[in-house]
N, C-alpha and C positions, 0 to 999 in steps of 0.2 A: 621164924616168924613168917607168915604168909605174905607174899608180894601182892599188895592190894592193887598196885598199878598194873601188874601182869593180869590179875583177875578181871579188872575193868576193861583191859585191852581185849581179852578173849570175849567178854560179854559184848563189847561194842562190835567186834568183828563178826560174832555170830548173828547179832541183830542186823548188821549191814548186809550180810549174805542172805538172810531170810527176807528182808525187805526187797533186795534186788531180785530175788527169785520170784516173789509174788508180783511186784510191780512190773517186771520185765514181761511176764505173761499177760498181765492186764493191759499194758501199753501195746503189746503186739496185737492184741484184740481190738484196741481202740484206734490204731493207726488207720487213717482214711475215714474214720467215723466222727472224730472230734479233733479239732485243731489243738496244738500244743498250747497256744495262747489261752484258749477257752478252758482247757484242762487245768492249767496253772491258776487261772482265776477261780475256778471251782475249789481247788485244793486250798488256796489261801483263805477263802471264805469259810470253808468247812473246818480248817485247822484252827482258825481264830474262834469260831463258834464252839467247837468241842473243847478247846483249851479253857475258855471262859466257863463252860459248864462244869468242867472238872475242878477248877479252882473254886467255883462257887459251892460245889458239893463238899469240898474240904472245910469250908468255913461258912456254914449256912447262915443266912440272914445278913451277911455282910457283902458290901460291894467289892468287886474285884479291882484292885488298884491298876491303873493304866500302865504304870511302870512294871508291875509284876506280869501283866499280860504280855507286854512287849518283851520282857526278859525271857519268858517261857517260850514264846513263839519264835524269838530271834528277829522280830521285826522292829523297826523304830516306831516310836509312839505316834508319829504322824500317819504312818501307814495303817496302824491299828485303828486310829480314829476314823480314817476314811472307810476301812472295811466295816467297822461298826455301823457307820452311817448307812452304808449300802445294805447291810443286813436288816437294819430297822426299816429301810424304805421298801425293800423287795426281797424278802427272805425265802419266798416259796420255791424258786428254782433250786435252791440249795438244801431243801428239806424234803425232797421227794422220797417216798418210800415205795420201792418197786413192789414189795409184797402187798402193801395196802392197795395198789392198783390192780393186782391180780385177784385179791380176795373176793371182791364183789361178784365177778363172773363165776368163781368156784362156788360161792355160797348159793347163787341162783340155780346153777345146775344141780347141786346136791339137794336143794329144797324141792326142785321139780322132780328129780328122780325118786326122792323119798315119798313124795305124794303118789307117784305111780305105783311104788311098791306096796303102799298101804291100801290103795284102792285098785285092786287087780281087775275089777269089773269095769273100770272106766277105760274103755278101749280108745276113747278120743283124748285122753289126758295128755298124750304125748304131743298133741297139736293145740296151740294156743293162738288166739287172735292177738294182733299187735297194731300199733299205729294210732292209738287214741288213749286219752287219760283213763277211760274206763275199760280198756281192752285187758284181756286176761294176762298177757305177758307183763304189761305195765303194773298191774295189780300184784303179780307175783314179785316183781322187783321191789315195789314199795314195801311189801310185807316181809322181805328177806334182808334187805340192806338199807342202811341209813343213806338218804339222798343228799349228802353233803358235797355239792359240786359234781355229782354223778348223775347222768341221765340214763333212762332206760334205753334210749337209742344207742348211746355209746357202748353199753353193755351188750346189746344185741349185735352190734357190729363186731365186737371182739369175739362173740360166740360164733358168728358166721365165719370170721377170718380163721378161727381155729377148728372149723368143721365140727363144732359141737352141736350146731343146729342147722336146719335147712329152712331158708326163708322163701316164702311164696308171696311176692309183692302183689300179684294179680288178685289173689284171694285174701290177702291181708292176714296170713297165718304163718306160724313158725313151728317147726317140728323138732323135738329133741332127738338127737342121734346117739348120744353117749350117756353113760351113767355117772361120769365124773369129768370135771373140767381139766384139760391138759393143754397148756399153751404150746407144747412141743408138737401138737398136731398141725400147727400153722405152717404155711410156706412163706408167711410174711416175716421178713427179717426183724422189724421192730418188736413184734410179739416175742420172737425167740430171744432177742437181746434182753428184753424186759424179764423174761423167765430166767435167763442165765444170771443176771445180776441179782435177781431175787434169791436164787440158790446160793450165790456167793455171800450175799448179805446174811442169810440164815446161818451159814457155817461160821462166819466171822462173829456173829452174835453168840454162838455156842462157845467159841474159843475165848471170847472176851469174858464171858461168865466164868468159864473154868479157870482162867488165869487168876481171877480174884476170889474164887470160892475155895472153901476148905474141902478136903477129900470126900467127905460124905455127901456134900452138896453139889458136886460136879456133875454136869450133864453127860450122858453117854456120847462118846466121841471116839470112833475107831475107824481104822482102815485095814484092809487085808490085801496083800499084793505079793507078787513074786518077782525076783530079779532074773529068773532062769527060764524065760519063755522064748522058744524058737520063733523067729520071724514068720516062718511058713505056717505056724500054728495059730497065728493071730486071729484069723477069721473064725476058726472053730472055737477059740477061747472067748472071743467077743460074744458069740451066740450062746455059749454055755453060761456066761455071766449074765447076759440079758434074761435068759430063761429063769435063772435063779432069782434075779432082782424082781422080775414080774411076779413070781410066786410070793416073795416077801412083801411086795407092795399090796397085793390082794390080802395077805394076812394082816398087814398093818391097818388097812381100812376096816377090816372086821373088828380089830381090837379098839380102834378109835371110836367107832359108831356108838357104842353104849354110853360114852362119856359126853356126847354132843347134846346141846340144847336144841330144841326144835326151831327156835327163832334166833336170829342174829340180835345182838345187843351191844351198845357202846361199852358196857362194863366187862364184856367177855374177852377172853384171851385167844390169840392164835398160837397154836402149838402143834408139833408133829415131828415126823422123822423124814430124812432125805435119803434118796437112792441115786447113785450115779456110778458110772464106770469111768476109769481114767487110764491113760497111758502117758507116761512121763517121757516127752520127746524134747 
C-alpha cells in the first residue's frame, strides 16, 4: 500500500523548494526597492483577496464564511476583518496590472505606425502636433485607447522616456521614431521594472492556466537550454541567442498582425508570445 504521508511530504518538499527558488530571486530583485514591511503588507492583502476569490468561485452565489477564509489563509478572524476593511476602503494599490499600464503606449505606437504603412504618401505622418485637446497626438490617443484614468500627457512622457518618440516643445510636435513600443529602450529604471514585472506576470498567467487545463487546452510553454556552456563562450552564445530571438520576434509580429482589430475596444483580449534569454546563476 502506498505511503500517503511520504507522498505528501515529497509534494510539500517540492513545493517549498520551488517557492524558495522563485521568491528568492524576486526578493533579491526587490531588496532596496521596497521595504520588507511594505512587501508583507501587500502579500497579506493579495493573499486574502485571492483566497476569497478562489473560495467564491468554488461556491458561486454564496458568501465566503469568515471562519473558512481565516482557516484557509492561516490568519485569525480579526486580522481577516481588518484586511477586508482595508481592501474595501482602498483596493487600487493592490490591484495594479503592469501589463495594463504598458498596453496603452504599445497600442498608440502600433496605431500610429500602421497609419504610416497604409498612407505611404503622407511624409508628415510621422510628426504630430501635441499639447491641446484638438492636437493630432491627443486625437490619436483618444481614438486608440480608453481614457480611464489615463492622460495623453502620461502616455507621451512614457514614449519619450523609452525613446519611442522625439518631442519638440518649441514647435509643439512629436515625431515617431520606432515601429513598435518597447519599454526596454528606456534608461529609466521604473519603466524597466514595470516591463520586467509585466513579463513575469504573463508567464505566471500561462503557468496558472496550464496547471488547471487539460492537455489539449494547455497554452504553449517551453524553454530550451544547455548545462554544458563554457564560461568563455558566454558572450558569443548571448549574441547568437539574441540574433535568433530577434528573428523570431519579427516573425511573431507578422503572424499576429492579421488577427488584430484596427481599433482598441474594452471587449478585446490581450494575447501574444514572449521572448527572453536567461542564465541560471
